[in-house]
N, CA and C of each residue as an Amber inpcrd file, in Angstrom:
protein
   249
  75.4370000  72.0190000 141.1650000  75.2430000  72.3000000 139.7570000
  74.5180000  71.1510000 139.0870000  73.7270000  71.4860000 138.1830000
  72.9840000  70.4390000 137.4970000  73.7930000  69.9250000 136.3140000
  73.4060000  68.7850000 135.8720000  74.0820000  68.1490000 134.7260000
  73.9520000  69.0000000 133.4790000  72.8250000  69.6530000 133.3020000
  72.5660000  70.5030000 132.1290000  73.5420000  71.6770000 132.0860000
  73.8010000  72.2700000 133.2230000  74.7230000  73.4000000 133.2930000
  76.1370000  72.9370000 132.9390000  76.5050000  71.7670000 133.4330000
  77.8340000  71.2260000 133.1280000  77.9870000  70.9410000 131.6360000
  76.9490000  70.4440000 131.0100000  76.9910000  70.1810000 129.5700000
  77.1590000  71.4830000 128.7820000  76.4400000  72.5140000 129.1820000
  76.5700000  73.8120000 128.5060000  77.9800000  74.3710000 128.6770000
  78.5080000  74.2260000 129.8760000  79.8610000  74.7040000 130.1440000
  80.8760000  73.9270000 129.3100000  80.6770000  72.6350000 129.2190000
  81.5790000  71.7940000 128.4260000  81.5300000  72.2000000 126.9500000
  80.3500000  72.4790000 126.4340000  80.2100000  72.9080000 125.0450000
  80.9060000  74.2420000 124.8080000  80.7320000  75.1580000 125.7600000
  81.3920000  76.4500000 125.6290000  82.9080000  76.3060000 125.6680000
  83.3750000  75.4490000 126.5280000  84.8250000  75.1990000 126.6120000
  85.3200000  74.5980000 125.3050000  84.5640000  73.6530000 124.7500000
  84.9670000  73.0290000 123.4890000  84.9840000  74.0470000 122.3550000
  84.0070000  74.9330000 122.3230000  83.9780000  75.9870000 121.3030000
  85.2030000  76.8840000 121.4620000  85.5300000  77.2100000 122.7050000
  86.7000000  78.0610000 122.9530000  87.9850000  77.3490000 122.5360000
  88.1070000  76.0710000 122.8360000  89.2960000  75.2920000 122.4540000
  89.3950000  75.2150000 120.9300000  88.2950000  74.9870000 120.2610000
  88.2850000  74.9290000 118.7990000  88.7070000  76.2760000 118.1980000
  88.1780000  77.3470000 118.7870000  88.5490000  78.6800000 118.2950000
  90.0390000  78.9350000 118.5010000  90.5560000  78.5370000 119.6370000
  91.9890000  78.7030000 119.9070000  92.8110000  77.9020000 118.9120000
  92.3980000  76.6710000 118.6380000  93.1170000  75.8440000 117.6530000
  93.1250000  76.5070000 116.2760000  91.9840000  77.0250000 115.8720000
  91.9080000  77.6910000 114.5780000  92.8010000  78.9310000 114.5400000
  92.7940000  79.6820000 115.6160000  93.6330000  80.8770000 115.6760000
  95.1220000  80.5140000 115.6510000  95.4710000  79.4360000 116.3220000
  96.8670000  78.9930000 116.3060000  97.2850000  78.5620000 114.9000000
  96.3780000  77.8760000 114.1980000  96.6810000  77.4840000 112.8230000
  96.8340000  78.7160000 111.9430000  95.9790000  79.6970000 112.1520000
  96.0580000  80.9300000 111.3810000  97.3720000  81.6540000 111.6700000
  97.7790000  81.6810000 112.9140000  99.0460000  82.3120000 113.2880000
 100.2070000  81.6120000 112.5750000 100.1830000  80.2960000 112.5490000
 101.2490000  79.5460000 111.8710000 101.2800000  79.8620000 110.3790000
 100.0950000  79.9280000 109.7600000 100.0310000  80.2830000 108.3380000
 100.5970000  81.6690000 108.0940000 100.2370000  82.5990000 108.9670000
 100.7350000  83.9640000 108.8190000 102.2500000  84.0310000 109.0190000
 102.7630000  83.2240000 109.9360000 104.2180000  83.1780000 110.1370000
 104.9100000  82.6510000 108.8830000 104.3260000  81.6340000 108.2730000
 104.8990000  81.0790000 107.0450000 104.8590000  82.1070000 105.9200000
 103.7340000  82.7890000 105.7870000 103.6230000  83.8270000 104.7580000
 104.6280000  84.9370000 105.0060000 104.7980000  85.2970000 106.2500000
 105.7470000  86.3480000 106.6050000 107.1710000  85.9190000 106.2510000
 107.5060000  84.6680000 106.5280000 108.8320000  84.1640000 106.2040000
 109.0540000  84.1790000 104.6890000 108.0480000  83.7760000 103.9240000
 108.1590000  83.7900000 102.4650000 108.3280000  85.2160000 101.9500000
 107.5710000  86.1310000 102.5260000 107.6860000  87.5290000 102.1030000
 109.0490000  88.1140000 102.4630000 109.5790000  87.7120000 103.5950000
 110.9240000  88.1680000 103.9700000 111.9640000  87.6610000 102.9770000
 111.8320000  86.3910000 102.5870000 112.7530000  85.8260000 101.5980000
 112.6360000  86.5720000 100.2700000 111.4020000  86.8280000  99.8590000
 111.1750000  87.5460000  98.6070000 111.7580000  88.9600000  98.6850000
 111.5800000  89.5890000  99.8180000 112.1130000  90.9360000 100.0190000
 113.6430000  90.9240000  99.9100000 114.2740000  89.9350000 100.5230000
 115.7310000  89.8390000 100.4430000 116.1820000  89.6000000  99.0060000
 115.4660000  88.7460000  98.2910000 115.8080000  88.4640000  96.9010000
 115.6640000  89.7250000  96.0480000 114.5880000  90.4670000  96.2840000
 114.3770000  91.7040000  95.5270000 115.4620000  92.7310000  95.8390000
 115.8730000  92.7880000  97.0940000 116.9350000  93.7210000  97.4710000
 118.2510000  93.3300000  96.7880000 118.5250000  92.0310000  96.7260000
 119.7290000  91.5630000  96.0360000 119.6540000  91.8930000  94.5500000
 118.4890000  91.6590000  93.9590000 118.3150000  91.9660000  92.5400000
 118.5030000  93.4540000  92.2770000 117.9680000  94.2670000  93.1720000
 118.1130000  95.7110000  93.0080000 119.5760000  96.1160000  93.0790000
 120.2970000  95.5730000  94.0390000 121.7200000  95.8820000  94.1700000
 122.4730000  95.4510000  92.9210000 122.1590000  94.2690000  92.4340000
 122.8140000  93.7670000  91.2330000 122.5090000  94.6620000  90.0330000
 121.2520000  95.0690000  89.8920000 120.8790000  95.9310000  88.7760000
 121.5270000  97.3100000  88.8910000 121.6400000  97.8110000  90.0980000
 122.3030000  99.1030000  90.2850000 123.7760000  99.0210000  89.9020000
 124.4280000  97.9190000  90.2660000 125.8310000  97.7300000  89.8960000
 125.9790000  97.6170000  88.3800000 125.0930000  96.8430000  87.7730000
 125.1300000  96.6860000  86.3180000 124.8850000  98.0270000  85.6300000
 123.9580000  98.8000000  86.1540000 123.6650000 100.1110000  85.6000000
 124.9010000 101.0130000  85.6930000 125.5830000 100.9670000  86.8150000
 126.7840000 101.7820000  86.9890000 127.8690000 101.3580000  85.9920000
 128.0290000 100.0610000  85.8000000 129.0150000  99.5690000  84.8320000
 128.6680000 100.0360000  83.4240000 127.3990000  99.9530000  83.0820000
 126.9770000 100.3870000  81.7460000 127.1990000 101.8830000  81.5600000
 126.9570000 102.6610000  82.5860000 127.2190000 104.0980000  82.5020000
 128.7140000 104.3610000  82.2750000 129.5440000 103.6190000  82.9940000
 130.9910000 103.7850000  82.8250000 131.4280000 103.3940000  81.4200000
 130.8670000 102.3060000  80.9080000 131.1860000 101.8870000  79.5450000
 130.7190000 102.9420000  78.5430000 129.5630000 103.4870000  78.7640000
 129.0270000 104.5210000  77.8810000 129.9520000 105.7400000  77.8710000
 130.3790000 106.1460000  79.0470000 131.2880000 107.2900000  79.1350000
 132.6110000 106.9870000  78.4330000 133.1080000 105.7600000  78.5960000
 134.3710000 105.3790000  77.9510000 134.2250000 105.4290000  76.4260000
 133.0950000 104.9400000  75.9300000 132.8630000 104.9750000  74.4880000
 132.7430000 106.4220000  73.9900000 132.0760000 107.2450000  74.7680000
 131.9710000 108.6460000  74.3710000 133.3570000 109.3020000  74.3160000
 134.1890000 109.0100000  75.2940000 135.5470000 109.5620000  75.3050000
 136.3410000 109.0900000  74.0900000 136.2330000 107.8070000  73.7900000
 136.9540000 107.2690000  72.6290000 136.4590000 107.9230000  71.3370000
 135.1490000 108.1010000  71.2520000 134.5700000 108.7240000  70.0710000
 135.0450000 110.1700000  69.9300000 135.1130000 110.8860000  71.0380000
 135.6110000 112.2730000  70.9970000 137.0590000 112.3120000  70.5040000
 137.8610000 111.3830000  70.9950000 139.2650000 111.3280000  70.5690000
 139.3450000 111.0650000  69.0710000 138.5570000 110.0950000  68.6030000
 138.5700000 109.7800000  67.1780000 138.0890000 110.9650000  66.3380000
 137.0380000 111.6240000  66.7920000 136.5500000 112.7950000  66.0670000
 137.5910000 113.9140000  66.0750000 138.3050000 114.0380000  67.1740000
 139.3840000 115.0220000  67.2340000 140.4820000 114.7080000  66.2390000
 140.8210000 113.4370000  66.0920000 141.8540000 113.0400000  65.1270000
 141.3820000 113.3030000  63.7020000 140.0920000 113.0320000  63.4410000
 139.5440000 113.2890000  62.1020000 139.6070000 114.7880000  61.8030000
 139.2750000 115.6040000  62.7810000 139.3420000 117.0620000  62.5960000
 140.7750000 117.5010000  62.3000000 141.7500000 116.8950000  62.9810000
 143.1580000 117.2590000  62.7400000 143.5910000 116.8760000  61.3360000
 143.1340000 115.6930000  60.8980000 143.4750000 115.2450000  59.5490000
 142.8750000 116.1970000  58.5130000 141.6280000 116.5870000  58.7380000
 140.9580000 117.4870000  57.8080000 141.6440000 118.8530000  57.7770000
 142.1560000 119.3050000  58.9000000 142.8430000 120.5930000  58.9390000
 144.1770000 120.5260000  58.1940000 144.8190000 119.3740000  58.2280000
 146.1100000 119.2110000  57.5710000 145.9740000 118.9920000  56.0780000
 144.7920000 118.6430000  55.6280000 144.5940000 118.3810000  54.2150000
 144.4180000 119.6230000  53.4370000
């Protein structure tokens, strides 16, 4: 083999090594982004669960207030009937 061929081969190998290094860095960046997105997804799921629980509590409170209001209106109707 001639020296020129070896130099070309060395350059090609270096280009391949550089490309591999860049791809490995890109893979690491993507892994980090994926981890951040997973954390965000978990946080959003927790927030959703919390909001659903709060919504259920508010619905229960609303129903309780409606029941109390019905009772009070019923008492007012009884008073009016007795008058």
